Every structure is written in structure tokens, then in C-alpha cells.
C-alpha positions as CSV (number, residue, x, y, z in Angstrom):
1,X,-5.8,-15.1,67.4
2,X,-6.3,-15.4,71.3
3,X,-5.7,-11.4,71.9
4,X,-8.6,-10.8,69.3
5,X,-12.0,-9.7,71.0
6,X,-14.9,-12.2,70.4
7,X,-17.5,-9.4,70.1
8,X,-15.1,-8.1,66.7
9,X,-14.3,-11.6,65.7
10,X,-18.4,-11.8,65.4
11,X,-18.8,-8.2,63.8
12,X,-16.4,-9.6,61.3
13,X,-18.5,-12.4,60.7
14,X,-21.7,-11.1,60.3
15,X,-20.2,-8.6,57.9
16,X,-18.8,-11.1,55.9
17,X,-22.2,-13.0,55.7
18,X,-24.3,-9.5,55.2
19,X,-22.1,-8.9,52.1
20,X,-22.6,-12.0,50.2
21,X,-26.4,-12.5,51.7
22,X,-27.9,-9.2,49.3
23,X,-25.8,-7.9,46.2
24,X,-27.1,-5.0,44.4
25,X,-26.0,-4.5,40.4
26,X,-27.0,-0.7,38.1
27,X,-26.0,0.0,34.6
28,X,-23.4,2.3,34.9
29,X,-24.9,4.9,32.3
30,X,-28.5,5.9,31.5
31,X,-29.9,8.7,29.4
32,X,-32.9,11.0,29.5
33,X,-33.8,13.1,26.9
34,X,-37.5,14.4,27.5
35,X,-36.9,14.5,31.4
36,X,-37.9,10.9,32.3
37,X,-35.7,8.1,33.4
38,X,-35.9,4.6,33.9
39,X,-33.2,3.2,36.7
40,X,-33.0,-0.6,36.8
41,X,-32.2,-1.7,40.5
42,X,-31.3,-5.5,40.2
43,X,-30.6,-7.4,43.4
44,X,-29.9,-11.1,44.1
45,X,-30.1,-12.5,47.9
46,X,-28.9,-15.8,49.7
47,X,-31.6,-15.9,52.1
48,X,-35.4,-17.3,51.7
49,X,-38.1,-14.7,50.4
50,X,-42.3,-15.1,51.7
51,X,-44.8,-12.7,50.9
52,X,-44.3,-10.9,54.3
53,X,-40.4,-10.4,53.5
54,X,-40.2,-6.2,53.2
55,X,-37.8,-4.6,51.2
56,X,-36.5,-0.9,51.1
57,X,-35.2,0.9,48.0
58,X,-33.4,4.0,48.2
59,X,-32.2,6.4,45.6
60,X,-29.4,8.6,46.3
61,X,-28.1,11.1,44.5
62,X,-24.4,12.4,44.7
63,X,-21.8,10.9,46.9
64,X,-23.1,8.4,49.2
65,X,-21.7,9.8,52.3
66,X,-24.4,12.9,51.6
67,X,-27.3,10.5,52.2
68,X,-29.1,12.8,49.4
69,X,-32.4,10.8,49.2
70,X,-34.1,11.0,45.7
71,X,-36.9,8.6,46.7
72,X,-37.6,5.2,49.1
73,X,-39.7,2.5,48.9
74,X,-40.8,0.0,51.0
75,X,-42.7,-3.2,49.9
76,X,-43.2,-6.8,49.9
77,X,-44.0,-9.5,47.1
78,X,-47.7,-8.2,46.9
79,X,-47.0,-4.4,45.8
80,X,-46.9,-4.1,41.9
81,X,-46.3,0.0,41.9
82,X,-45.3,2.5,44.1
83,X,-45.4,6.2,43.8
84,X,-43.0,8.9,45.6
85,X,-43.1,12.7,45.7
86,X,-40.6,14.1,48.0
87,X,-37.1,15.8,48.1
88,X,-37.9,17.6,44.9
89,X,-38.4,14.6,42.9
90,X,-41.3,12.2,41.5
91,X,-40.6,9.2,41.3
92,X,-42.6,6.2,39.9
93,X,-41.3,2.3,41.4
94,X,-42.2,-1.1,39.9
95,X,-40.8,-4.2,42.1
96,X,-40.5,-7.4,41.4
97,X,-38.6,-10.7,43.5
98,X,-35.2,-9.3,41.9
99,X,-35.2,-5.7,41.1
100,X,-37.2,-2.7,41.2
101,X,-37.7,-0.2,38.4
102,X,-37.1,3.4,39.2
103,X,-38.7,5.9,36.5
104,X,-37.7,9.6,37.5
105,X,-40.3,12.2,35.7
106,X,-39.6,15.7,35.2
107,X,-35.7,16.0,35.7
108,X,-34.0,18.8,34.3
109,X,-30.3,19.5,33.2
110,X,-29.5,20.2,36.8
111,X,-30.4,16.8,37.9
112,X,-27.2,15.2,35.9
113,X,-25.4,13.4,38.6
114,X,-24.7,9.8,39.9
115,X,-27.5,8.1,41.4
116,X,-27.0,4.9,44.1
117,X,-29.4,2.3,44.5
118,X,-29.5,1.0,48.2
119,X,-31.4,-2.4,48.8
120,X,-32.2,-3.0,52.3
121,X,-33.9,-6.4,53.4
122,X,-36.1,-4.8,56.5
123,X,-38.4,-8.0,57.6
124,X,-38.0,-10.7,59.0
125,X,-34.6,-10.1,60.7
126,X,-31.7,-10.7,60.3
127,X,-31.3,-7.0,58.7
128,X,-29.2,-7.0,55.4
129,X,-28.5,-3.6,52.8
130,X,-26.3,-3.5,49.9
131,X,-25.4,-0.4,47.9
132,X,-25.2,-0.3,44.4
133,X,-22.1,1.0,42.2
134,X,-24.0,4.0,40.6
135,X,-25.3,4.8,37.6
136,X,-24.8,8.5,36.1
137,X,-28.0,9.7,34.9
138,X,-27.1,12.0,31.9
139,X,-30.2,14.4,31.5
140,X,-30.2,15.9,27.9
141,X,-32.0,19.1,27.4
142,X,-35.7,18.4,26.4
143,X,-35.8,22.1,24.9
144,X,-32.8,23.8,23.8
145,X,-32.7,27.1,23.0
146,X,-29.8,28.9,20.3
147,X,-29.2,32.7,19.8
148,X,-26.8,34.7,17.3
149,X,-24.2,36.5,19.2
150,X,-24.3,39.7,18.1
151,X,-27.0,41.7,16.3
152,X,-26.7,45.8,14.8
153,X,-29.3,48.1,14.6
154,X,-28.7,51.4,12.8
155,X,-32.1,52.5,12.9
156,X,-33.6,52.0,16.2
157,X,-35.4,48.8,15.1
158,X,-33.2,44.9,15.3
159,X,-34.8,41.9,14.6
160,X,-33.8,38.8,16.9
161,X,-34.0,35.6,16.2
162,X,-34.7,32.6,19.2
163,X,-34.5,29.4,17.8
164,X,-35.1,26.1,19.6
165,X,-35.4,22.4,19.3
166,X,-37.2,20.0,21.5
167,X,-37.1,16.1,22.0
168,X,-41.2,15.9,22.7
169,X,-44.1,16.1,20.4
170,X,-46.2,19.0,20.1
171,X,-49.8,19.4,18.7
172,X,-51.6,22.6,17.9
173,X,-53.0,23.1,21.6
174,X,-48.9,22.8,22.7
175,X,-48.5,26.3,24.2
176,X,-45.1,28.1,24.2
177,X,-44.0,31.3,25.9
178,X,-41.0,33.1,24.8
179,X,-39.8,35.8,27.0
180,X,-37.1,38.3,26.5
181,X,-34.4,39.5,28.7
182,X,-32.6,41.9,28.9
183,X,-29.3,42.8,30.9
184,X,-28.2,39.9,33.4
185,X,-30.5,37.1,33.6
186,X,-30.9,36.6,37.6
187,X,-32.3,40.6,37.2
188,X,-35.2,38.8,35.0
189,X,-35.8,42.4,33.6
190,X,-38.1,41.4,30.9
191,X,-38.2,43.3,27.7
192,X,-41.8,41.2,26.1
193,X,-43.6,38.1,26.8
194,X,-45.5,36.2,23.8
195,X,-47.7,33.1,24.8
196,X,-48.8,31.3,21.8
197,X,-49.4,28.1,20.2
198,X,-49.2,26.6,16.4
199,X,-52.4,28.7,15.2
200,X,-50.7,32.3,16.1
201,X,-49.0,34.2,13.1
202,X,-48.2,37.4,15.2
203,X,-47.5,39.1,18.4
204,X,-47.6,42.5,19.5
205,X,-46.3,43.7,23.0
206,X,-46.0,47.2,24.4
207,X,-44.8,47.2,27.9
208,X,-42.0,47.6,30.0
209,X,-40.8,50.7,28.1
210,X,-40.1,48.6,24.6
211,X,-42.4,48.2,21.5
212,X,-42.1,44.3,20.5
213,X,-43.3,42.4,17.5
214,X,-43.2,38.7,17.2
215,X,-43.6,36.1,14.6
216,X,-43.5,32.6,15.7
217,X,-42.6,28.9,13.7
218,X,-42.8,25.4,15.0
219,X,-39.0,26.0,15.6
220,X,-38.5,29.8,16.3
221,X,-39.8,33.2,17.1
222,X,-38.5,36.5,15.2
223,X,-39.1,39.1,18.0
224,X,-38.7,42.8,16.2
225,X,-38.0,45.4,18.6
226,X,-38.9,49.4,17.7
227,X,-37.8,52.7,18.6
228,X,-34.3,51.8,20.5
229,X,-32.2,54.0,21.4
230,X,-28.1,53.5,22.3
231,X,-28.7,53.4,25.9
232,X,-30.5,49.5,24.7
233,X,-27.3,48.6,23.9
234,X,-27.1,45.2,26.1
235,X,-27.1,41.6,26.3
236,X,-30.4,39.9,25.8
237,X,-31.7,36.5,26.4
238,X,-34.3,34.3,25.1
239,X,-36.2,32.2,27.0
240,X,-38.6,30.0,25.8
241,X,-41.3,27.8,27.9
242,X,-43.5,24.8,27.1
243,X,-46.3,25.7,29.4
244,X,-48.7,23.3,28.0
245,X,-49.4,20.5,28.2
246,X,-47.4,19.1,31.3
247,X,-44.8,18.5,31.9
248,X,-43.3,22.0,31.6
249,X,-39.9,22.4,30.0
250,X,-37.8,25.7,29.8
251,X,-34.4,26.6,28.6
252,X,-32.6,30.0,28.5
253,X,-30.3,30.8,25.2
254,X,-26.7,32.4,25.4
255,X,-28.0,35.7,24.8
256,X,-27.5,38.0,21.9
257,X,-25.4,41.5,22.6
258,X,-27.4,43.6,20.5
259,X,-25.4,47.2,19.7
260,X,-27.7,50.1,19.0
261,X,-25.7,52.2,16.5
262,X,-26.4,56.4,17.2
263,X,-28.5,58.0,14.1
264,X,-27.0,60.2,11.8
265,X,-28.1,63.8,11.9
266,X,-31.0,64.1,9.8
267,X,-31.3,67.2,7.6
268,X,-34.9,68.6,6.7
269,X,-36.0,67.9,3.7
270,X,-37.6,71.4,2.9
271,X,-34.1,73.0,3.5
272,X,-32.2,71.0,1.2
273,X,-35.4,72.0,-1.4
274,X,-34.7,75.4,-0.5
275,X,-31.0,75.8,-1.0
276,X,-31.2,73.7,-4.4
277,X,-33.7,76.0,-5.7
278,X,-31.3,79.2,-4.9
279,X,-28.5,78.0,-6.1
280,X,-30.2,76.5,-9.2
281,X,-31.5,80.6,-9.7
282,X,-28.3,81.7,-9.4
283,X,-26.6,79.6,-12.1
284,X,-29.8,80.5,-14.4
285,X,-29.3,84.2,-13.4
286,X,-25.6,83.9,-14.4
287,X,-26.1,82.0,-17.4
288,X,-28.6,84.7,-18.5
289,X,-26.2,87.7,-18.0
290,X,-23.6,86.1,-19.7
291,X,-25.5,84.9,-23.0
292,X,-27.1,88.3,-23.3
293,X,-23.5,90.0,-22.7
294,X,-22.0,88.0,-25.8
295,X,-25.3,89.0,-28.0
296,X,-24.7,92.8,-26.9
297,X,-21.0,92.6,-28.0
298,X,-22.0,90.6,-31.3
299,X,-24.4,93.3,-32.2
300,X,-22.1,96.5,-31.5
301,X,-19.8,94.8,-33.9
302,X,-22.1,94.3,-36.2
303,X,-23.3,98.0,-36.2
304,X,-19.5,99.0,-35.9
305,X,-18.5,97.3,-39.5
306,X,-21.9,98.8,-41.3
307,X,-20.5,102.3,-40.8
308,X,-17.4,102.2,-41.6
309,X,-16.5,103.2,-45.5
310,X,-14.8,100.9,-48.1
311,X,-11.4,101.9,-49.6
312,X,-11.7,101.0,-53.6
313,X,-7.6,101.3,-54.3
314,X,-6.6,101.7,-57.7
315,X,-3.2,102.0,-59.5
316,X,-1.8,105.2,-60.9
317,X,-2.5,105.7,-64.2
318,X,1.7,106.0,-65.3
319,X,2.8,103.2,-63.2
320,X,4.8,100.8,-64.5
321,X,2.6,97.6,-64.3
322,X,2.8,94.6,-66.5
323,X,-1.2,95.3,-67.5
324,X,0.2,98.4,-69.0
325,X,1.6,99.1,-72.3
326,X,5.6,99.7,-71.2
327,X,7.1,102.9,-73.3
328,X,9.7,102.7,-75.5
329,X,12.9,102.8,-73.9
330,X,16.1,103.8,-75.7
331,X,19.0,101.4,-75.5
332,X,21.5,104.1,-77.4
333,X,21.4,102.7,-80.7
334,X,20.9,105.0,-83.9
335,X,18.0,105.0,-85.1
């Protein structure tokens, strides 16, 4: 013990005191389904607190060592509400004597991560701080989009169904925007785009070289693409946005591979009629010739039979017939 410097012992003692003077507790998991979540940072302390005692609550995202600050509030017992718009987050705080409730607003699925509450006693001295064990905030998508993986077009027309679900309330004034993207999403190659609410039944768009027709409902929009060619075979992505009222949400589907089949060569209808007429003429002509020939042969045979004399063959008078009287035949006896 004699070899340990006094300054080192003092630091160890202060650290032990600091660690027991202020402690922070957090729930291990929190969920957000509509882009909003409330995180309670509970803390206990062993020192006296007055109306002049100041605390600082800082919310950190990800690894603590990265010091990725989400929002920070400084307050005392007289403060009831706090608001912060910084670091890309919108935070709202409500402190009490032993905790602070921090609400995060407009979160997206990309904000799913570990969040740590750091509480500091700023004034008066001595200074204390403690960081909680962290809360895993899982941000569920407030808006999700579903697409069929494959669609086929054989006549240059295809219908693509963009189905979507949401966890927020909608009214007749709620506005959505449906955008159909072609190819890679990062290229933002827009095929067509529609903005609509519950009162809209049909939509038409002629832009970007495509002719689109849309039919929206409360949970999907059917987009028909017209006059497609084989060059239009590609991946198509449905992007749905809730643009009014706030908060804003958006989600892009996993994509549908539209395979535009080559059109079969079309024969002119009039040529078909002409060819059929010629074939029918030759069939009828052959039939007439055949019937005429048969009738001609028949009449000729009738004329030949009529011109030939009839033969009346009579037997000779002296012929020995059973129908004639037989002559006496001498049998060798004397008369």
C-alpha cells in the first residue's frame, strides 16, 4: 500500500463514490410502429437536490464510444418540458425528480439501434455522471409495400398491383403519392407518379415515355402500363408516400420483374378474306365441273341405250322342246 501514490488512491475513491452517487436504469427493449417512441431514463442519486440543482440528460445512439448524440437536455426542478431538433432527430423531454421521458419523433426503420441514457449532475459541484445499460429501440415500418415478384405482358399491356399497409389513421384528406420506378432504385428512373386521396378513383399519366393508368383504393393502387415493348422488360418498384398530413412516411417495395413478351406477327385480315374467297371459288368451280361431267356421261349413256334395236329370239319350230309335241319314236317293235 505504501508504494501506491496518494493521487491514485484519491482517484479510485472518487470513482467509487461517483459510481454509487448516481445510477441510471433503462428498459432493455422498446418498439415504435408509427415513427414515435418514448424512452424512460430512470435515475437514483444519493446527494441532496434543490431547485437549483442542474442535470443534463443525453441520449446516445449506437456504441457509446462513438459519442453519437441524438439529443441533449439541461434542466432543473423548475423545468417541465423540453424540445430539441438537432442531429437529425426531433426529441421531446419531460423531466421529473427521478427520471426523464424522452420521446423520439419521425423515426424510420433505419433508426433501429441501441440507445443509451447518460445522466449528469452539472451543478452544484461535485460533478457526477452515469450511463445506462441501453435500450434497443426497434422501429417498425409505419408504412409497408408489397408487390408480386413477376408479371408478364404479351400484348404490350400489364397491370401491376402495389399493395400497402399502414399503422396510422387516415381520413378523406390524407394524401398519398404512388411512384413507379424502373431499374435500380438509386437511379430514380421514374415511370409515372400519382398523388391521390380517398376521393380519387382513376388517374392517368403520360410522361417519361410511358402511358400509365391508376386505380387507387384504401390499401393499394393498380397501375396499368400500356404500349410496352420488349425493351421495357425490367424491374419495377412501387414507392408509396404519405405526404399529408404530417408526419411523412415512405416505403419502397421489393420490386416486380415485368417480362414483356414479343408480339406475334399479325397477318392482315383482308388478305385472309381474299385467300379464303379464292379457295372457296376454286372448290365451287371444281364441284360444278364434276357434277356437270357426271350429268353429261349419264345422258350420253341414256341416248345410246335408246338407239340400240331390241332382240326377240324365238326357238325353231322343229326343235325338241318340252313345250312342243314330241314325234313318235320307233322302238323296234312290229306294228
